[in-house]
C-alpha positions in Angstrom: 79.4 4.2 108.8 80.1 6.2 112.0 78.4 9.5 112.6 80.7 12.5 113.2 79.9 16.2 112.9 76.6 17.2 111.4 78.0 18.0 108.0 80.0 14.7 107.8 77.0 12.4 108.1 75.9 10.5 105.0 72.4 10.5 103.7 71.9 7.8 101.1 75.6 8.0 100.0 75.6 11.8 99.9 76.9 14.1 102.6 74.4 16.1 104.5 76.1 19.4 103.5 75.6 18.5 99.9 72.0 17.7 100.4 71.4 21.0 102.2 73.2 23.0 99.5 71.0 21.4 96.8 67.8 22.1 98.8 68.9 25.7 99.4 69.7 26.1 95.6 66.3 24.6 94.7 64.5 26.9 97.2 66.3 29.9 95.7 65.5 29.0 92.2 61.8 28.5 93.0 61.6 31.9 94.5 63.6 33.5 91.7 61.4 31.9 89.0 58.3 33.5 90.5 59.5 37.0 89.4 59.3 37.5 85.7 61.5 40.6 85.7 64.3 38.7 87.3 64.1 36.0 84.6 64.1 38.6 81.9 67.2 40.2 83.5 68.9 36.9 83.8 68.1 36.1 80.1 69.5 39.5 79.0 72.6 39.0 81.1 73.2 35.5 79.7 72.7 36.8 76.1 75.1 39.6 76.6 77.6 37.3 78.2 77.4 34.7 75.4 77.7 37.5 72.8 80.8 38.8 74.6 82.4 35.4 74.8 81.6 34.6 71.2 82.6 38.0 69.8 85.3 36.7 67.5 82.8 34.2 66.0 80.0 36.7 65.7 81.6 39.8 64.3 85.2 38.8 63.4 88.5 39.8 64.9 89.2 42.9 62.8 86.1 44.9 63.6 88.2 47.5 65.5 90.5 48.1 62.5 90.0 51.5 60.9 91.9 50.6 57.7 89.7 47.5 57.0 86.3 49.1 57.7 83.6 47.8 55.4 81.1 50.6 55.6 81.1 54.3 54.8 81.3 57.0 57.4 78.2 57.5 59.6 75.9 55.2 57.7 72.4 54.8 59.2 71.2 51.4 60.3 70.7 49.0 57.5 70.6 45.2 56.8 74.4 45.2 56.5 75.0 47.3 59.6 72.2 46.9 62.2 73.2 49.8 64.3 74.9 51.8 61.6 78.6 52.8 61.4 80.9 55.2 63.1 82.9 58.0 61.6 85.5 55.5 60.3 83.0 53.1 58.8 83.2 50.4 61.4 80.0 48.5 62.5 78.6 49.9 65.7 77.1 46.5 66.6 80.5 44.9 66.2 82.1 47.6 68.4 79.3 47.1 71.0 79.9 43.4 71.1 83.7 43.8 71.5 83.1 46.5 74.2 80.8 44.1 76.1 83.7 41.6 76.0 86.1 44.1 77.5 83.5 45.3 80.1 82.8 41.7 81.2 86.5 40.9 81.6 87.2 44.1 83.5 84.2 43.6 85.7 85.0 40.0 86.6 88.6 40.9 87.3 87.7 43.9 89.5 85.1 41.9 91.4 87.5 39.0 92.0 90.3 41.2 93.1 88.0 43.2 95.4 86.8 40.1 97.1 90.2 38.5 97.3 92.0 41.5 98.7 89.1 42.5 101.0 88.8 39.0 102.4 92.5 38.7 103.1 92.7 42.1 104.8 89.5 41.5 106.8 90.4 38.0 108.0 93.9 39.1 108.9 92.6 42.2 110.8 90.0 40.2 112.6 92.3 37.3 113.5 95.4 39.2 114.6 93.9 42.3 116.0 96.0 44.9 117.8 98.2 47.2 115.7 97.8 45.0 112.6 94.0 45.5 112.7 94.4 49.2 113.4 96.7 49.8 110.4 94.7 47.5 108.1 91.4 49.1 109.0 92.8 52.7 108.8 93.9 51.9 105.3 90.4 50.6 104.6 88.9 53.8 106.1 91.2 55.9 103.8 89.8 54.0 100.8 86.3 54.5 102.0 86.8 58.2 102.5 88.2 58.8 99.0 85.8 59.0 96.1 86.2 55.6 94.5 85.8 56.7 90.9 88.4 59.5 91.3 90.8 57.2 92.9 90.3 54.5 90.2 90.9 57.1 87.5 94.1 58.3 89.2 95.3 54.7 89.6 94.4 53.9 86.0 96.3 57.1 84.9 99.4 56.1 86.9 99.4 52.5 85.7 99.8 51.6 82.0 96.7 51.9 79.8 95.4 48.3 79.5 92.3 46.5 80.4 94.0 44.6 83.2 95.4 47.7 84.9 91.9 49.2 84.8 90.4 46.1 86.4 93.2 46.2 89.0 92.5 49.9 89.8 88.8 49.3 90.3 89.4 46.1 92.3 91.8 47.9 94.7 89.5 50.8 95.3 86.4 48.7 95.8 87.9 46.3 98.4 87.0 48.4 101.5 83.4 47.3 102.1 84.4 43.6 101.7 87.3 44.0 104.2 84.9 45.6 106.7 82.3 43.0 106.4 84.7 40.1 106.5 86.5 41.5 109.5 83.1 41.9 111.4 82.0 38.3 110.5 85.4 36.9 111.5 85.3 38.6 114.9 81.7 37.4 115.4 82.8 33.8 114.6 85.9 33.9 116.7 84.0 35.4 119.7 
């Protein structure tokens, strides 16, 4: 087998890049495992994520229905309702699990959009330069200058009221730091 670039060489049938990635991941995991609080946080995050994904199986699909509420209004915690009920008789634990599902979806959508939009703007501004970089980075500066929460609320008000538009509003307003960092890294690599 001929040797080409450093990442293309094979080590025992596996590319050198793959071997380095595995070693890096193993090193990260050894360091992460040494901190108990990090492991507790990871376990809690995994538990919340699994509960959010399994919400229809855990609490049923009609937990948000006011007309089919099983409990009385404002019942205290009991064996039937672990966190009690709200003013409509709905289980607070069920509402909490469904709320985690919505929060997880909005957070993932907002983070993905923020990275995608910021990376595209940053790479384009770093690569093309000139007036394109000036316009792109001034738009980014405008988003950095505006309070992100206020801007996200305004965008969410203007758009229709759905989970996806909320994630879109947050993703658009939070893209600025990603665009700045990607542009700086791109300029450093091209230099």
